Every structure is written in C-alpha cells, then in structure tokens.
N, C-alpha and C positions, 0 to 999 in steps of 0.2 A: 502497500498500499506506499505512495508518494503521499505527500502534505506539499501544502502550500510553501514556499521559500518564508524562514523566518528568523529575527533577530532572537537571538537568547542573551537575557543577560543576567550574569550568574556571580558571584561571591568568589576572589578564590582563595589561596591557603592563606598568605600572605593579609587577610582582608580587606583587600582593595576589590575596589566591583568593574568586572571588564563586559562584552558583548564579542558574540560572535556571529557572522549569518551563513545558519546551514541550507543548503538548497534542496530542489526536494527527495534526490535518490538519500540526503544524511548526510552529503558532503561539506565539511566548512568549508567556505571560500573565499573570506574574511574573516578578521580579527580586528578590536581595538587598538593590538601592540601596544598599551599600558593599562595598567591600572589606573583604577582613579576613586581620590578615597570618597566622594558620597555614588550613589546608585543616581541619583541624580545626573552630576556628572558626567555617569554612560551611557546615558537618556538621551544628552545635550550630544556625545558624541556619534547617536546612533544617529541622532536626525540631523547634525551637521553630514555625516556620508548623504542621508537620504537626498538632501537637497541642496549638496555644493558640487556636484561633479554631474548633472545627466545629461551634459551631451560634452562630454571633456573628451579629446581628443585622444587616438593609444599611438604612440609614436611606437616604431621600432629603434635601437642603439646597437648598431656595429660590436661585436668583441674586439674589434683588430682595432 
C-alpha cells in the first residue's frame, strides 16, 4: 500500500527537532540536515522548503 508524500516531524536522541520528507514508497528523499531547538522551528523549516523553491532550476556541475 502506498501513501501520499509526507513530512515527518520528530525529536532526535539529543532532544532536537528534525523533519524528513518521505515519499509514497517509504524512501526518505530530504531531511532537515540540522536539529532545531523547538518543534515550531522545525515546522518553520518545513514551510520554508515548501515555499522557497517551487521553480528552482536544476544545475549540473562537472566533476572535472
């Protein structure tokens, strides 16, 4: 059974709040990359991701 993509909000072992974006197949495709001191701060991070780059370009860089 697949589910809609979702942001999961959780508290880590250090007591910091984090988020991760989980898609229908259960894979995590993005995460906060940092801990937040408050749950509200983590929620603001989610909202920032949702609104900040709806039309962001994809730029390939060469390793050479």
